[in-house]
N, C-alpha and C positions, 0 to 999 in steps of 0.2 A: 346130809347133803353138803357137798364141798363144791364151791365155785371159785375159780381163780382167774383173774384177769390181769394181764400185764400190758399197760398202755401208757404212753406219754412219760416213760421213766418211772411210773408208779405201779404199785402192785396192790390189788384188792384181793384179799383172801376171806371168803365167806364160809363159815362153818356153822352148821345148825342141825338140830334133830327135828325133823318134821314128819308129819303123817300125811300120806297121799292115798286117796281111795284107789283101790286096785283098778277099777274101770277107768279112772282118769289116767292112770299110768298107761294102761293098754291102748287107749285112744291116742295118746301122745306118741307112744313108741310105734304103734302100727300105722299111724297116719303119716309118718315120715316117708313111707315108701309109696304113698298114693299121690299122684301128680295133681289131681283135682281137689286137693285139700289145701287151700291157700294159707290158712292160719292154724297153728297147733298151739295148745296151751297145756302146761303142766303146772298144777298149783296144789298147795297143801290144803287141808280141810278148813283152815281158818282164812284162806286166801290172802295170807300175809306175804307169801313167797310165790312169785309167778315167773315161769320160764316160758317164753313165747318164741315161736319160729314163724316168720312171715315169708311165704314163698311167692315169687312172681317170675315173670319171664326175664326180668333183669338180674335175678339171683335170689339170695337168701339174706334175711336180716334176723339177728338174734336179739332178744330183749330179755333182760333179767331185772326183776323188781323185788324189793324187800321193803316192808314198812312195819315199824314197831312204835307203840306208845307205852311209856312206862307209867307207873302208878301216879307220878306227879304231873302227868300230861305232856312230858317231853316227847317229841316225835322225832324218829330217825327214819330217813328214807334213802334208799340207794336205787339208782336206775342206771343200767348199762345198756347201750344200744351199739351193736356191732354188725357190720356186713360180714357175710360168710361166702366164700367162693364155693364152687361145686366140690372140690376136694375136701375142704374144711367141713362142709356139711356132711359129706360121706363118712368122715371119721366120727363126727358127732352122732349121726344116725346109727352107725355100727355099735357104738358104746351102748345105746339104748336097746338095740336088737339083741346084743349078746348078754344083756343083764339077765341073770338067772332068776326067773320069777317062780315063786313057790306056789302061786295060786293057779 
């Protein structure tokens, strides 16, 4: 998984290998085209990484969260919240719709 945010003159580049259950991916990808589905979540099997889309009449909001704890108990958390306009959401949704699923 690669997530890149450029905001406030800063760049966050998140790279990780995660496992996502096929049905979780399908619900997230297919739900983007359903108007009556206000919240979509994509998460790995450990639920450490969560990508969330919140839909409302006012527009869209993207949430990305990652949380890790190392062996010594040090915790690292990242949360990004960003509004998306209709065009940005359309690009986002198209990327998931065009993803070649093998299942």
